[in-house]
N, CA, C and O of each residue as an XYZ file, in Angstrom:
864
protein
N     115.399    119.063    108.116
C     115.499    117.923    109.019
C     114.213    117.794    109.837
O     113.759    118.767    110.438
N     113.630    116.605    109.861
C     112.416    116.349    110.634
C     112.819    115.929    112.047
O     113.551    114.955    112.221
N     112.348    116.650    113.039
C     112.671    116.364    114.434
C     111.560    115.487    115.013
O     110.415    115.925    115.118
N     111.891    114.268    115.382
C     110.887    113.283    115.797
C     110.992    112.961    117.283
O     112.064    113.039    117.883
N     109.847    112.596    117.859
C     109.799    112.111    119.237
C     109.045    110.784    119.251
O     108.029    110.634    118.573
N     109.547    109.823    120.024
C     108.930    108.505    120.151
C     108.345    108.384    121.551
O     109.044    108.585    122.545
N     107.048    108.051    121.625
C     106.365    107.960    122.916
C     105.760    106.570    123.047
O     104.776    106.254    122.377
N     106.343    105.737    123.907
C     105.874    104.360    124.092
C     106.396    103.856    125.420
O     107.536    104.138    125.788
N     105.566    103.106    126.151
C     106.014    102.611    127.447
C     106.891    101.375    127.340
O     107.453    100.929    128.340
N     107.017    100.815    126.146
C     107.874     99.649    125.921
C     109.239    100.116    125.438
O     109.363    100.656    124.339
N     110.260     99.910    126.257
C     111.605    100.380    125.928
C     112.137     99.751    124.647
O     112.867    100.400    123.898
N     111.778     98.484    124.382
C     112.248     97.822    123.167
C     111.613     98.438    121.926
O     112.268     98.572    120.892
N     110.352     98.810    122.026
C     109.688     99.480    120.906
C     110.351    100.819    120.631
O     110.609    101.171    119.480
N     110.624    101.563    121.696
C     111.292    102.867    121.516
C     112.643    102.683    120.853
O     113.002    103.431    119.944
N     113.395    101.686    121.305
C     114.720    101.449    120.745
C     114.632    101.096    119.265
O     115.397    101.611    118.449
N     113.694    100.212    118.925
C     113.556     99.796    117.537
C     113.155    100.944    116.628
O     113.695    101.092    115.531
N     112.205    101.760    117.081
C     111.779    102.900    116.278
C     112.894    103.935    116.153
O     113.079    104.534    115.093
N     113.625    104.138    117.228
C     114.728    105.102    117.185
C     115.788    104.662    116.187
O     116.289    105.477    115.413
N     116.128    103.391    116.200
C     117.118    102.874    115.241
C     116.628    103.065    113.811
O     117.391    103.453    112.927
N     115.336    102.787    113.596
C     114.771    102.925    112.255
C     114.811    104.374    111.784
O     115.274    104.660    110.680
N     114.328    105.281    112.617
C     114.262    106.682    112.215
C     115.648    107.290    112.044
O     115.866    108.109    111.151
N     116.572    106.894    112.890
C     117.926    107.453    112.814
C     118.659    107.024    111.547
O     119.631    107.662    111.143
N     118.191    105.940    110.920
C     118.810    105.497    109.665
C     118.405    106.375    108.488
O     119.009    106.298    107.417
N     117.382    107.213    108.681
C     116.948    108.135    107.638
C     117.683    109.455    107.834
O     117.573    110.082    108.887
N     118.425    109.870    106.830
C     119.266    111.061    106.978
C     118.454    112.348    107.124
O     119.004    113.386    107.494
N     117.152    112.291    106.838
C     116.316    113.479    106.950
C     115.498    113.512    108.242
O     114.687    114.416    108.444
N     115.713    112.526    109.112
C     114.973    112.469    110.379
C     115.960    112.414    111.548
O     116.940    111.670    111.511
N     115.693    113.200    112.568
C     116.497    113.172    113.791
C     115.586    112.909    114.981
O     114.627    113.649    115.198
N     115.871    111.866    115.752
C     115.105    111.586    116.959
C     115.645    112.490    118.066
O     116.760    112.303    118.551
N     114.835    113.470    118.454
C     115.302    114.461    119.432
C     114.778    114.184    120.832
O     115.234    114.803    121.793
N     113.814    113.252    120.965
C     113.258    112.972    122.291
C     112.582    111.608    122.298
O     112.077    111.140    121.278
N     112.584    110.979    123.480
C     111.833    109.758    123.717
C     111.099    109.910    125.044
O     111.581    110.584    125.955
N     109.938    109.285    125.146
C     109.147    109.382    126.380
C     108.441    108.062    126.629
O     108.071    107.353    125.693
N     108.258    107.741    127.903
C     107.648    106.470    128.278
C     106.150    106.583    128.572
O     105.485    105.570    128.789
N     105.615    107.812    128.580
C     104.177    108.008    128.779
C     103.815    109.416    128.343
O     104.685    110.200    127.962
N     102.521    109.737    128.400
C     102.057    111.013    127.908
C     102.587    112.216    128.677
O     102.912    113.242    128.078
N     102.677    112.100    129.986
C     103.190    113.219    130.775
C     104.634    113.535    130.420
O     105.016    114.696    130.274
N     105.420    112.488    130.287
C     106.824    112.679    129.899
C     106.917    113.284    128.513
O     107.790    114.112    128.251
N     106.014    112.873    127.614
C     106.010    113.408    126.256
C     105.743    114.912    126.258
O     106.381    115.661    125.518
N     104.791    115.351    127.097
C     104.499    116.780    127.183
C     105.707    117.568    127.678
O     105.998    118.657    127.184
N     106.396    117.009    128.649
C     107.600    117.667    129.162
C     108.641    117.810    128.051
O     109.253    118.865    127.884
N     108.824    116.730    127.302
C     109.831    116.744    126.235
C     109.442    117.729    125.127
O     110.282    118.490    124.648
N     108.169    117.712    124.723
C     107.736    118.572    123.634
C     107.726    120.047    124.035
O     107.836    120.927    123.181
N     107.596    120.311    125.324
C     107.652    121.684    125.820
C     109.090    122.183    125.874
O     109.351    123.369    125.673
N     110.013    121.283    126.143
C     111.424    121.660    126.315
C     112.166    121.820    124.990
O     113.181    122.513    124.932
N     111.671    121.187    123.927
C     112.368    121.242    122.637
C     111.370    121.180    121.496
O     110.242    120.718    121.670
N     111.785    121.642    120.338
C     110.897    121.606    119.176
C     110.802    120.188    118.633
O     111.818    119.534    118.395
N     109.585    119.725    118.442
C     109.327    118.404    117.862
C     108.391    118.601    116.678
O     107.355    119.255    116.801
N     108.754    118.040    115.538
C     107.924    118.161    114.339
C     106.877    117.053    114.260
O     105.715    117.308    113.944
N     107.295    115.826    114.547
C     106.394    114.674    114.464
C     106.592    113.802    115.700
O     107.720    113.450    116.045
N     105.486    113.455    116.367
C     105.540    112.548    117.515
C     104.833    111.247    117.151
O     103.700    111.268    116.672
N     105.492    110.128    117.376
C     104.874    108.818    117.231
C     104.422    108.390    118.622
O     105.253    108.170    119.504
N     103.118    108.270    118.824
C     102.561    108.119    120.169
C     101.768    106.821    120.295
O     100.824    106.583    119.542
N     102.160    105.992    121.250
C     101.419    104.765    121.554
C     100.066    105.125    122.166
O      99.928    106.160    122.818
N      99.070    104.266    121.953
C      97.736    104.544    122.490
C      97.652    104.225    123.978
O      97.169    105.038    124.765
N      98.119    103.046    124.359
C      97.935    102.569    125.731
C      99.229    102.701    126.519
O     100.200    101.984    126.280
N      99.220    103.638    127.468
C     100.397    103.888    128.302
C      99.939    104.235    129.706
O      98.799    104.662    129.893
N     100.808    104.059    130.703
C     100.465    104.439    132.079
C     100.488    105.952    132.262
O     100.981    106.687    131.407
N      99.951    106.400    133.381
C      99.897    107.811    133.800
C      99.056    108.671    132.861
O      98.040    109.224    133.282
N      99.458    108.790    131.606
C      98.649    109.517    130.631
C      98.667    108.749    129.324
O      99.730    108.535    128.741
N      97.480    108.327    128.855
C      97.426    107.512    127.637
C      97.650    108.360    126.393
O      97.723    109.588    126.457
N      97.758    107.677    125.265
C      98.074    108.360    124.022
C      96.988    109.289    123.518
O      97.281    110.275    122.840
N      95.743    108.991    123.837
C      94.638    109.851    123.396
C      94.716    111.206    124.096
O      94.668    112.254    123.453
N      94.837    111.168    125.410
C      94.951    112.407    126.174
C      96.214    113.156    125.789
O      96.205    114.379    125.643
N      97.307    112.407    125.625
C      98.575    113.037    125.258
C      98.479    113.725    123.903
O      99.029    114.811    123.716
N      97.791    113.104    122.966
C      97.638    113.703    121.635
C      96.938    115.047    121.726
O      97.397    116.031    121.145
N      95.831    115.094    122.452
C      95.108    116.355    122.603
C      95.965    117.419    123.278
O      95.945    118.584    122.881
N      96.712    117.016    124.292
C      97.568    117.967    125.017
C      98.734    118.440    124.143
O      99.105    119.613    124.176
N      99.305    117.520    123.362
C     100.402    117.894    122.466
C      99.925    118.867    121.406
O     100.614    119.837    121.092
N      98.740    118.610    120.851
C      98.215    119.466    119.793
C      97.817    120.845    120.319
O      97.667    121.789    119.543
N      97.646    120.960    121.638
C      97.267    122.240    122.236
C      98.476    123.101    122.601
O      98.308    124.237    123.046
N      99.674    122.585    122.423
C     100.880    123.347    122.743
C     101.030    124.545    121.794
O     100.491    124.524    120.687
N     101.753    125.582    122.216
C     101.949    126.747    121.335
C     102.584    126.382    119.995
O     102.243    126.962    118.964
N     103.499    125.429    120.013
C     104.125    124.945    118.776
C     103.911    123.434    118.714
O     104.822    122.663    119.015
N     102.712    123.014    118.324
C     102.350    121.595    118.430
C     103.030    120.714    117.390
O     103.143    121.099    116.226
N     103.484    119.537    117.804
C     103.984    118.575    116.825
C     102.815    117.907    116.119
O     101.711    117.845    116.658
N     103.054    117.413    114.928
C     102.072    116.536    114.301
C     102.186    115.180    114.979
O     103.259    114.810    115.458
N     101.086    114.437    115.021
C     101.056    113.196    115.794
C     100.641    112.018    114.923
O      99.648    112.085    114.198
N     101.411    110.947    115.004
C     101.035    109.663    114.416
C     100.789    108.716    115.584
O     101.681    108.485    116.399
N      99.587    108.173    115.664
C      99.247    107.251    116.735
C      99.713    105.845    116.383
O      99.565    105.403    115.243
N     100.269    105.152    117.349
C     100.716    103.768    117.177
C      99.767    102.835    117.921
O      99.315    103.153    119.020
N      99.468    101.697    117.330
C      98.613    100.724    118.010
C      98.968     99.312    117.567
O      99.513     99.104    116.483
N      98.655     98.358    118.413
C      98.881     96.951    118.087
C      97.708     96.387    117.297
O      97.868     95.415    116.559
N      96.521     96.991    117.447
C      95.301     96.437    116.855
C      94.753     97.369    115.789
O      94.736     98.585    115.981
N      94.297     96.812    114.651
C      93.802     97.650    113.568
C      92.321     97.998    113.726
O      91.785     98.765    112.926
N      91.660     97.454    114.730
C      90.279     97.845    115.025
C      90.187     98.218    116.498
O      89.548     97.525    117.289
N      90.825     99.304    116.847
C      90.913     99.750    118.235
C      90.172    101.076    118.351
O      90.592    102.072    117.762
N      89.071    101.099    119.107
C      88.269    102.307    119.201
C      89.052    103.480    119.753
O      88.725    104.630    119.462
N      90.077    103.213    120.542
C      90.856    104.302    121.104
C      91.619    105.063    120.029
O      91.904    106.249    120.190
N      91.949    104.387    118.934
C      92.671    105.066    117.862
C      91.778    106.105    117.209
O      92.234    107.203    116.889
N      90.495    105.765    117.006
C      89.580    106.778    116.448
C      89.562    108.007    117.355
O      89.617    109.138    116.872
N      89.486    107.787    118.653
C      89.461    108.909    119.585
C      90.739    109.735    119.487
O      90.705    110.956    119.636
N      91.855    109.079    119.239
C      93.113    109.804    119.066
C      93.073    110.658    117.804
O      93.541    111.797    117.811
N      92.518    110.115    116.719
C      92.389    110.887    115.487
C      91.499    112.101    115.724
O      91.811    113.205    115.275
N      90.388    111.892    116.432
C      89.486    113.000    116.734
C      90.157    114.028    117.636
O      89.796    115.204    117.610
N      91.134    113.594    118.437
C      91.842    114.508    119.338
C      92.880    115.337    118.601
O      93.448    116.267    119.173
N      93.136    115.011    117.331
C      94.064    115.824    116.554
C      95.211    115.092    115.907
O      96.055    115.720    115.268
N      95.271    113.764    116.052
C      96.343    113.011    115.399
C      96.177    113.079    113.886
O      95.057    113.165    113.381
N      97.286    113.042    113.171
C      97.256    113.118    111.714
C      97.165    111.738    111.072
O      97.179    111.628    109.846
N      97.073    110.699    111.871
C      96.941    109.362    111.323
C      97.389    108.332    112.338
O      97.685    108.651    113.489
N      97.434    107.078    111.883
C      97.939    106.057    112.789
C      98.604    104.941    112.009
O      98.341    104.739    110.824
N      99.471    104.220    112.705
C     100.185    103.081    112.135
C     100.068    101.902    113.077
O     100.023    102.065    114.297
N     100.019    100.717    112.502
C     100.163     99.513    113.311
C     101.638     99.345    113.633
O     102.501     99.730    112.845
N     101.924     98.767    114.795
C     103.320     98.614    115.197
C     104.077     97.625    114.316
O     105.307     97.651    114.276
N     103.350     96.746    113.602
C     104.034     95.813    112.712
C     104.052     96.307    111.265
O     104.288     95.529    110.341
N     103.800     97.615    111.073
C     103.872     98.200    109.741
C     105.281     98.046    109.181
O     106.262     98.128    109.920
N     105.377     97.823    107.874
C     106.681     97.707    107.220
C     107.529     98.946    107.534
O     107.021    100.065    107.465
N     108.802     98.769    107.874
C     109.656     99.911    108.230
C     109.665    101.024    107.187
O     109.677    102.203    107.540
N     109.659    100.662    105.912
C     109.668    101.686    104.864
C     108.401    102.534    104.921
O     108.442    103.732    104.640
N     107.274    101.916    105.283
C     106.022    102.652    105.380
C     106.008    103.570    106.600
O     105.401    104.640    106.567
N     106.675    103.154    107.674
C     106.772    104.028    108.844
C     107.558    105.289    108.487
O     107.157    106.398    108.842
N     108.664    105.115    107.793
C     109.458    106.269    107.376
C     108.654    107.158    106.429
O     108.691    108.384    106.535
N     107.936    106.539    105.515
C     107.104    107.300    104.576
C     106.043    108.089    105.335
O     105.759    109.240    105.001
N     105.463    107.471    106.351
C     104.432    108.144    107.138
C     104.989    109.382    107.830
O     104.348    110.434    107.835
N     106.162    109.264    108.406
C     106.771    110.407    109.092
C     107.003    111.551    108.110
O     106.734    112.709    108.426
N     107.499    111.227    106.929
C     107.732    112.264    105.921
C     106.421    112.900    105.467
O     106.332    114.122    105.345
N     105.407    112.077    105.219
C     104.118    112.600    104.753
C     103.479    113.515    105.798
O     103.017    114.610    105.477
N     103.458    113.058    107.041
C     102.827    113.847    108.096
C     103.607    115.132    108.346
O     103.011    116.186    108.570
N     104.927    115.054    108.311
C     105.743    116.258    108.503
C     105.467    117.287    107.414
O     105.576    118.491    107.646
N     105.105    116.804    106.215
C     104.825    117.695    105.083
C     103.387    118.199    105.071
O     103.006    118.983    104.203
N     102.584    117.743    106.045
C     101.217    118.227    106.138
C     100.157    117.289    105.618
O      98.974    117.631    105.614
N     100.560    116.103    105.176
C      99.582    115.126    104.714
C      99.128    114.255    105.885
O      99.575    114.437    107.018
N      98.239    113.313    105.598
C      97.719    112.438    106.645
C      97.816    110.992    106.205
O      97.904    110.700    105.012
N      97.798    110.079    107.180
C      97.852    108.655    106.878
C      96.450    108.063    106.979
O      96.089    107.474    107.998
N      95.671    108.220    105.927
C      94.313    107.694    105.926
C      94.134    106.524    104.968
O      93.093    105.868    104.973
N      95.132    106.266    104.157
C      94.925    105.286    103.096
C      95.004    103.825    103.499
O      94.433    103.004    102.782
N      95.672    103.417    104.602
C      95.688    101.988    104.922
C      94.277    101.451    105.149
O      93.419    102.139    105.702
N      94.054    100.226    104.719
C      92.728     99.616    104.863
C      92.280     99.589    106.324
O      91.100     99.773    106.622
N      93.222     99.362    107.224
C      92.860     99.313    108.643
C      92.311    100.654    109.104
O      91.364    100.687    109.891
N      92.875    101.752    108.639
C      92.390    103.068    109.031
C      90.977    103.289    108.527
O      90.137    103.836    109.242
N      90.712    102.871    107.309
C      89.386    103.055    106.740
C      88.351    102.256    107.538
O      87.261    102.758    107.813
N      88.684    101.022    107.909
C      87.743    100.214    108.681
C      87.482    100.843    110.031
O      86.343    100.891    110.496
N      88.539    101.325    110.659
C      88.389    101.905    111.991
C      87.505    103.139    111.956
O      86.615    103.288    112.793
N      87.740    104.022    110.999
C      86.951    105.244    110.913
C      85.505    104.909    110.587
O      84.590    105.480    111.181
N      85.287    103.995    109.655
C      83.928    103.588    109.304
C      83.199    103.021    110.518
O      82.039    103.354    110.762
N      83.871    102.175    111.270
C      83.227    101.466    112.367
C      82.859    102.380    113.513
O      81.749    102.302    114.039
N      83.776    103.245    113.904
C      83.547    104.033    115.108
C      83.020    105.430    114.849
O      82.250    105.957    115.652
N      83.418    106.036    113.747
C      82.987    107.411    113.529
C      81.490    107.472    113.262
O      80.798    108.304    113.849
N      80.972    106.604    112.385
C      79.545    106.623    112.108
C      78.736    106.226    113.333
O      77.661    106.774    113.575
N      79.250    105.275    114.108
C      78.507    104.790    115.269
C      78.390    105.852    116.354
O      77.370    105.945    117.037
N      79.451    106.661    116.509
C      79.487    107.561    117.647
C      79.107    109.006    117.320
O      78.816    109.782    118.229
N      79.105    109.380    116.035
C      78.885    110.779    115.681
C      77.927    110.909    114.496
O      78.330    111.353    113.421
N      76.674    110.527    114.684
C      75.708    110.593    113.584
C      75.181    112.012    113.393
O      74.015    112.277    113.685
N      76.013    112.920    112.911
C      75.629    114.323    112.778
C      75.656    114.722    111.307
O      76.308    115.692    110.920
N      74.938    113.960    110.508
C      75.015    114.153    109.059
C      74.568    115.542    108.627
O      75.234    116.172    107.805
N      73.458    116.030    109.161
C      72.936    117.329    108.739
C      73.923    118.448    109.042
O      74.158    119.319    108.205
N      74.503    118.421    110.248
C      75.465    119.463    110.624
C      76.706    119.395    109.752
O      77.250    120.425    109.354
N      77.158    118.172    109.452
C      78.344    118.007    108.620
C      78.084    118.518    107.208
O      78.936    119.183    106.619
N      76.901    118.208    106.660
C      76.572    118.687    105.315
C      76.499    120.214    105.279
O      76.878    120.833    104.285
N      76.014    120.813    106.356
C      75.955    122.274    106.412
C      77.357    122.876    106.369
O      77.575    123.917    105.750
N      78.302    122.216    107.030
C      79.691    122.683    106.992
C      80.249    122.594    105.579
O      80.910    123.520    105.108
N      79.984    121.481    104.905
C      80.508    121.283    103.552
C      79.888    122.263    102.564
O      80.497    122.578    101.542
N      78.687    122.746    102.856
C      78.038    123.714    101.972
C      78.786    125.045    101.926
O      78.536    125.864    101.042
N      79.699    125.265    102.869
C      80.487    126.499    102.875
C      81.557    126.495    101.787
O      82.118    127.542    101.463
N      81.836    125.334    101.230
C      82.934    125.196    100.274
C      82.485    125.476     98.847
O      81.324    125.276     98.491
N      83.429    125.944     98.043
C      83.165    126.109     96.616
C      83.202    124.739     95.941
O      83.722    123.790     96.527
N      82.669    124.610     94.733
C      82.728    123.321     94.027
C      84.159    122.798     93.884
O      84.404    121.601     94.032
N      85.102    123.700     93.594
C      86.490    123.256     93.430
C      87.060    122.761     94.752
O      87.784    121.766     94.787
N      86.736    123.449     95.835
C      87.203    123.019     97.150
C      86.608    121.663     97.516
O      87.268    120.850     98.162
N      85.380    121.419     97.112
C      84.765    120.121     97.380
C      85.470    119.017     96.586
O      85.613    117.894     97.070
N      85.909    119.342     95.366
C      86.672    118.377     94.575
C      87.977    118.016     95.289
O      88.357    116.848     95.374
N      88.655    119.053     95.800
C      89.908    118.833     96.520
C      89.650    118.016     97.779
O      90.397    117.088     98.089
N      88.593    118.363     98.501
C      88.280    117.664     99.744
C      87.950    116.194     99.487
O      88.328    115.330    100.278
N      87.257    115.908     98.400
C      86.899    114.526     98.099
C      88.152    113.662     97.937
O      88.191    112.531     98.421
N      89.169    114.188     97.264
C      90.414    113.429     97.091
C      91.200    113.383     98.403
O      91.781    112.354     98.750
N      91.213    114.496     99.124
C      91.899    114.532    100.417
C      91.329    113.470    101.350
O      92.072    112.807    102.074
N      89.999    113.310    101.331
C      89.350    112.362    102.229
C      89.667    110.920    101.876
O      89.472    110.026    102.699
N      90.154    110.678    100.659
C      90.560    109.333    100.261
C      92.026    109.067    100.618
O      92.550    107.989    100.339
N      92.685    110.057    101.237
C      94.074    109.885    101.630
C      95.069    110.385    100.614
O      96.262    110.108    100.736
N      94.608    111.123     99.602
C      95.506    111.626     98.568
C      96.423    112.711     99.128
O      96.007    113.523     99.954
N      97.662    112.715     98.675
C      98.599    113.767     99.040
C      98.325    114.994     98.176
O      97.538    114.932     97.232
N      98.975    116.103     98.500
C      98.819    117.298     97.678
C      99.261    117.041     96.245
O      98.639    117.530     95.302
N     100.332    116.276     96.081
C     100.818    115.958     94.740
C      99.790    115.114     93.981
O      99.560    115.327     92.790
N      99.174    114.157     94.679
C      98.139    113.323     94.054
C      96.955    114.181     93.609
O      96.439    114.013     92.504
N      96.535    115.091     94.470
C      95.389    115.948     94.158
C      95.707    116.837     92.963
O      94.879    117.011     92.068
N      96.919    117.400     92.957
C      97.328    118.266     91.844
C      97.282    117.507     90.521
O      96.804    118.029     89.514
N      97.779    116.276     90.531
C      97.783    115.472     89.308
C      96.364    115.099     88.901
O      96.028    115.118     87.717
N      95.530    114.758     89.882
C      94.174    114.322     89.582
C      93.274    115.433     89.069
O      92.370    115.186     88.271
N      93.520    116.660     89.523
C      92.650    117.772     89.152
C      93.301    118.750     88.179
O      92.699    119.757     87.807
N      94.539    118.449     87.768
C      95.225    119.316     86.818
C      95.541    120.680     87.389
O      95.358    121.700     86.723
N      96.021    120.699     88.638
C      96.325    121.947     89.323
C      97.795    121.975     89.725
O      98.465    120.942     89.747
N      98.282    123.161     90.041
C      99.605    123.278     90.631
C      99.532    122.812     92.088
O      98.507    122.974     92.749
N     100.636    122.228     92.582
C     100.637    121.770     93.964
C     100.486    122.940     94.930
O      99.861    122.797     95.981
N     101.050    124.094     94.586
C     100.910    125.271     95.453
C      99.453    125.712     95.539
O      99.002    126.192     96.580
N      98.714    125.546     94.430
C      97.289    125.886     94.435
C      96.521    124.925     95.331
O      95.613    125.329     96.058
N      96.893    123.646     95.274
C      96.245    122.652     96.136
C      96.468    123.008     97.598
O      95.534    122.965     98.399
N      97.708    123.361     97.951
C      98.007    123.733     99.338
C      97.133    124.893     99.793
O      96.642    124.902    100.922
N      96.938    125.876     98.909
C      96.108    127.022     99.256
C      94.654    126.590     99.463
O      93.988    127.042    100.395
N      94.174    125.711     98.583
C      92.803    125.200     98.732
C      92.648    124.453    100.055
O      91.657    124.641    100.762
N      93.626    123.604    100.394
C      93.547    122.818    101.628
C      93.496    123.741    102.842
O      92.725    123.502    103.771
N      94.299    124.775    102.837
C      94.292    125.723    103.955
C      92.932    126.380    104.106
O      92.432    126.529    105.220
N      92.326    126.775    102.981
C      91.004    127.403    103.037
C      89.934    126.406    103.488
O      89.016    126.765    104.227
N      90.056    125.161    103.042
C      89.096    124.128    103.434
C      89.127    123.908    104.942
O      88.081    123.875    105.591
N      90.335    123.756    105.501
C      90.454    123.528    106.946
C      89.877    124.695    107.733
O      89.221    124.502    108.756
N      90.129    125.917    107.245
C      89.605    127.096    107.934
C      88.077    127.145    107.841
O      87.402    127.439    108.828
N      87.540    126.858    106.664
C      86.087    126.925    106.469
C      85.362    125.875    107.296
O      84.271    126.124    107.809
N      85.971    124.702    107.424
C      85.342    123.613    108.167
C      85.632    123.682    109.661
O      85.069    122.920    110.447
N      86.531    124.618    110.055
C      86.905    124.797    111.460
C      87.488    123.508    112.037
O      87.111    123.076    113.127
N      88.415    122.899    111.288
C      89.124    121.705    111.744
C      90.615    122.002    111.716
O      91.058    122.946    111.063
N      91.388    121.183    112.434
C      92.815    121.477    112.577
C      93.700    120.702    111.613
O      94.845    121.091    111.382
N      93.188    119.607    111.042
C      94.042    118.844    110.133
C      93.211    118.063    109.121
O      91.981    118.079    109.156
N      93.914    117.379    108.217
C      93.263    116.681    107.115
C      92.440    115.489    107.601
O      91.414    115.155    107.008
N      92.885    114.857    108.667
C      92.139    113.715    109.202
C      90.748    114.157    109.635
O      89.755    113.510    109.299
N      90.674    115.253    110.378
C      89.380    115.725    110.857
C      88.493    116.177    109.701
O      87.273    116.024    109.763
N      89.094    116.734    108.646
C      88.314    117.097    107.465
C      87.725    115.848    106.815
O      86.570    115.850    106.389
N      88.520    114.783    106.739
C      88.033    113.539    106.152
C      86.921    112.923    106.996
O      85.966    112.367    106.453
N      87.040    113.018    108.316
C      85.994    112.505    109.194
C      84.692    113.275    108.983
O      83.607    112.699    109.060
N      84.802    114.572    108.720
C      83.608    115.374    108.485
C      82.905    114.934    107.202
O      81.677    114.917    107.128
N      83.703    114.577    106.192
C      83.133    114.057    104.949
C      82.327    112.810    105.226
O      81.236    112.635    104.685
N      82.864    111.940    106.070
C      82.151    110.703    106.395
C      80.935    110.981    107.261
O      79.919    110.296    107.139
N      81.024    111.980    108.134
C      79.849    112.379    108.921
C      78.708    112.797    108.008
O      77.536    112.548    108.293
N      79.076    113.439    106.903
C      78.080    113.943    105.975
C      77.455    112.814    105.149
O      76.536    113.050    104.365
N      77.955    111.597    105.328
C      77.405    110.466    104.613
C      77.884    110.381    103.179
O      77.265    109.704    102.358
N      78.993    111.067    102.861
C      79.528    111.060    101.512
C      80.597    109.997    101.387
O      81.305    109.709    102.351
N      80.719    109.418    100.222
C      81.739    108.395     99.996
C      83.091    109.060     99.889
O      83.281    109.992     99.107
N      84.069    108.554    100.716
C      85.405    109.156    100.667
C      86.324    108.227     99.927
O      87.506    108.530     99.763
């Protein structure tokens, strides 16, 4: 069972997301919060697997909340929510440790799919809006190509193959099929890649690929 938390200052948005998630028999909404501070209290008091976090909220915004949530002893995975598909704050949330982001008008089936994917350790990088956002803000704000390439040089050729597909938003199953590997082997490669690159999740690994000036 995936234990979810909804963090949004709009009560109607929280209600709608809660109704949607509760209709999935594999997801349980265990907490709701109206801002980042409340979210931290909730995530500290109970186990949360996936938090859906709005970017713009009072008291503590979603970017700060994401970093604080990811720093908890038992951190939830985070999906950032936004109204705009070209919002610089969303990039900052991804850099803070979010595993991806969704637009609030995303198809309900895709929201459920995102929660399942992120809970399983994958990331939501494949939507066109995410690619535009990362391209626009990551290259503009973090031109550290040489340092990024040095990090990638730590990887074996096979790990680089896995990373290239991961950076395109491929799931472990997709990577296994594309490279003719067992899914368990892919998981092991991904764990080693994250450790070698000193990043916490697949999103940050993909951002490093783009820092290096490589096509993802």
